[in-house]
N, C-alpha and C positions, 0 to 999 in steps of 0.2 A: 808440942812434944809433951808426952805424958809426964806430969809432975812438975813441969816448968811453966809458970804462968806468963806466957808470951801473948801480947796483944798488939800486933803490928798491922798498920794500915798500909796498903800499897795502891798504886794507880795503874790501871791497865787500859791500853788503847781500846776503844770500843767503836763509837760511831764516827771516828775521825775519817774513816774511809769514804764517807759521803762527801768529803771535801775534795776528793781526787777522782773526778769523773772525766773521761776522755771519749770523744766522739769517734766511732769506727766506721759506720756506713749508714746509708739511708735505704730503707726497704720500700716504703710506700709514702707517697705525698698525694693527699686527696682533698681538694677543696670541696666542702659541702655547702652549697649555696642555700640550703634550707636552714642549717644550723648557724650559718655565718661564721664558720670556723674552717681553717685548713688543718687537717689532721695529718701529722707526720710521724710515721713509725720509723724509729732509728735503732741502731745497735750501739750500746755504749759499754765502756769498761770502767767498773768501779773497783779501785784498788783498795783492799782492806789491809792496812799495815799491822793489825793486831793478830793475836793468836786466838781470838774468839770467833765463834760462828754465831751469827745473829739472825734469827728468824724475824724479819721486820714485817713481812706481809705486804699488803698493798700500800705504797707510799706516794703521796701527792705533794707537789710543791708549786708555788707560784713561779711563773717564768716572766722575766723582764729584760729590759735593755737599758744599760747605763745607769743602774741603780737598783735599790731594793725597796723603793716606796711604791705606793699605789699608782702614782702617775707614771711609773716606769713599767707597769705591767703590760705584757703582750699576750698572756694566756696562762696556761698551766702545763705541768708535766705529770706523768703518772707512770710508775713502775709497778707491775703486778707480781704478787707472789715472790717478793724479793727475799732471798736467803743469802746473806753475805758470809762467805767462807774466807779464811785467811788467804791473802794474795789477790790475784785477778778474778773478777767476776764479770763475765761478758753476758749482758742481758738486753732484752728488747725494752724500749722505752717509747712512750707516747707523748708527743707535744701537740697540744691544741692551741693554735694561734688564732686569735680573734681577728675578724675582719674590721672591727670597729674600735679596738683599743688605740689610744692616742700614740703609743710608742710602736705599734705594730707596723705602721707604714715606714718609718725610718729604719726599723730593724730589717724589714724585707728588702728595702733598697740597698742597705749596706751589705746584706748577705750576697748580693750579686756583684759587689764591687771589691769587697775585702773579706777578711775572716773575723767576723764580729764575736764578741764574748757575750753569751747569754747568761744572765744572772738567775739564780734559783734561791728561793727561801721558803722555809717551812713554818709551821705554827703548831699549836698544841693539839691539833687534830690531824696531823700530817699522815699518820699511818693507821692501819687497822689493828695495831698492837698498842693498847693503852699504856703498857709498862714502859714503852720507849718514847711516848709522845712528849713527856716532860723534857727529856734530853734533846729532843729535836726542835723544841719550840723556838730556840734562838739560832737555829742552823742557817747559815748563809754560805752559799757556794756558787760556783760558776762553771761553765763549760765553753771552750772555744770551738766554734763551728767553722769548718773550712769554706772557702768561697764557693757558692752554689752547691754546697754540701758534697763537693768532689774532693776526695782525699788524695794526697800526693801519689800514693801507690794504690790505685783502685783494685778491688777484687776482679776476678776474671769476668768476662762477659757472660750473660745468662745462657748463651748457647753459642755453638761454633758458627763459622761463616760459610759452611758448606752443608746444604740440605739436599737429600736425595728423594725423589718421588718415584713411586711405582704404581702403575695403573693395573688393576686386578681384572681377572676375567668377569667378576661380578660388578665391576664399576658401571657397566652399561645400565644395570638395573637400579642401583642405589646411589650412584655418584660418589661412593667411598673410595678413596685412594690411600695408599700407605706412604707415610713420610718418615724419614730417618734422619736424626741429627744428634749431636753431642750437646747435652745440657749440663751447665755448671752451676754451682752455688755462688751467686754473686753478692750474697748478703752477710757473710761471715757468721751466720747463725742458721741452725736447722729450720727448714720450712717444708711445707707440703702444698702442692697444687691439688686442689680438690675438685676442679671443674672449670668450665668456661663461663666467664662473666658475661652477662647480657645487660641490655638497658633496663630490664626488669629488676635487676639486683640493686641498682642505684639510680642516680640521676644522669646517666650517660645519655647523650643525644642519639646514639646508635650502638649496635652491638660492636664492641671495640676490638674483636680479635679475628683477623683474617690475613690472607696473603695477597700481595699485589705483585704482578710481574710486568716488567717493561718489555715491549715488543719493538722490533726494528721500526724506525720511523718516528719513535717518540711516544706512541700510544701506550697507556697503562691499563691493566685490567685487574679488578679484584676477583680472583677466580676460585679461592678455596677458603673454607671456614674451619676453625677449630671446633672440636666436638666436646660435649660435656663429660664424656667418659675418659678424656685425657687427664690422667692423674699420675703424680709421681712425688717422691720425697727425696730431698738431698740434704745430707748432713753437712756440717761445716767443712769446706774444702773438698767436697765430693763432686765428681763428674760421672755422668752416665751416658752411654749411647742408647737412645730410646727410639723404638719404632712405634708409631702411633697413627691413628686414623684421622683423616681430614675429609671434609665434604665439599665436593665441587659445588659452585654456586653460579647462578645466572650472571651474565655480564652485560645486562641491558637489553636493548632491542635486538631483534633477529639480525639486523644488519651488523650490529656490533659483534655478535657471536661469530658471524661468518668472517668478519675482519680479524677477530681474535684468532680463530683457528688457522686462517690462511697465513697469518704472520708468525704465530708462535710455534706451530708444528715444524715448519722448515728451520726456524731458528734453533729449536731444540735438536734437530737432526744434525745441525752443523757443529754441535759441541755444547759444553756447559754454558748456561746463561748467567751472567753476572749482574742481573737486574732484579733480583728478588728482594722485596721489602716485607718485613715481618711486623705486623701490628698485633701485639699480644698483651692482653691484660686479664690474667686468669683470676679465679677465686683462690685464695691461699690462706693457710693458717700457720701459726707459730706455736710450738709447745709452751704451755703455761701462759699464753697471751690470749685473753678472752675476746679480742676484737678481730673480726674477719677483715682481711685486707685484699686490695686489688692492685698488686704491684704493676707498674708500667714497665713492660719488658720489650718495648719497641726497638727495632734494630737501629734506628737513628740515634738512640742513646749510647749503644755499645760500639757502633761502627761509624763515628762521625766523619772519618776521613774519606769514606765512600758515599756520604750522604745516606747512610743506612743500607746501601745495596750490598747483598751477599750473593752467593752462588747457588743456583739450582741445577743439580745434576739429573739427567734423564737417561732413559734407555729407549730401545726400539718400541717398547710398549707405550711410550708417551703419546704416540699418534692415536691410540685408541680412545683418548678422551673425546674425540669427535663423535664417537658412537653415543655417549651419554648426552652430549650437547644436541645432537640431531634429534634424539628421542625427547629430550626435555623441551625443545622448541617445536616439536612436531614438524621438523624440517626434513624434506626429501631433497637431497642435492640433485641438481639437473645432471643426468648422466652425460658423460662426455663421449660423443660418437666419434670414433677414430676416423680421421679423414684418409681415404685411400690415397696412396702416393700417386703422383702423376706418372702416366706411362712414359717409359723411356722412348725417345724418338728412334724410329727404325731407319737405319742408315742403309741406303741402297749400295750394293757392292760397286766399287769403282770399275769402269771399263778399262781393261789393261791397255797401256800405251804400246802400240806396235809400229815399228819403223816402216814407212811406206815402201812397197816393192816397185821397181820400175815398170811402168805400163808399156806393154809392147805396142809399137807403132805400125799401122798398116801401110805407111808410106814406104815405097821402094826406093832405097838409096842406091844410086848407080855406083858401079865400081870406079875407082880412080882411073883416069885416062893418062896413059903414058905420054910424056911430052914428045913432039915431033923432032925427028933427027935434024 
């Protein structure tokens, strides 16, 4: 106040929010056998109780189990481009869990059995903001992780349990069919699918995205692949009905192809098939998160009660998939020659039954003789 020499010091809450971190969901869990780390992308909520907005930048902390010493270390955590505003801050976070750290094994085991508490601690070089590092040098905090990283009230499944396929007039030439399904944001954070992950993108043993259909009799066939131009963005809590392209694929030897068509086409004609399995691991990005991810969106994760099986709806056009398969396998089906029906037996008309007429006799019958008187 002008003219009054006041010099009062006050304390304002600043970095205390970093002590209140809650786990919300897991986005990606990727074991990298080259780096000997499992990289886990999660979404956490950092509650900032102060009235300050803090531009922290990239913040890294040591991650441990049952303590804050070097022997408790299991790996590290990193949050990128962190800007804490007053109240809740929902942000993506990276956990790098070492394959070789002494505490990593017990932590991984306990994560499958209970809800362990992961310890976090910083040091004087914890952030990319030098002005804050001194205040963070003694920070110790923790976060409770739910058993198997499954929260009590999980987000919605990544997609609905009914998919619809449409065979196009051009499918015979390129094998492209249309698929329609409802896609949901299962991560509580905005993300974008940017294409189809293949084994060339990482150390996958095979291309990880395709559809499997179960046929009557127990046979299963991997019959369609996701394409690289399937892209979409979902904001937090958003759902979309999306029509996208998929590519039919070979189902093994020619004998398998014939078995596939002979079983699946009649089954589809009889009604919706509740035997579709989705194997889906796309390339994806998160705003402000510099690491590309490959989230596992397999139907077995979202529909465990049916062993991952969902419904495939078809129409009369579904039978046209045989045209592409016949062309792909250079297969000419043996024409079925209709067998002429056996001639009906000719029944001779029955001879009418006639009552016999009395046959006239040539014998002369004498007249009766009157008795003698």
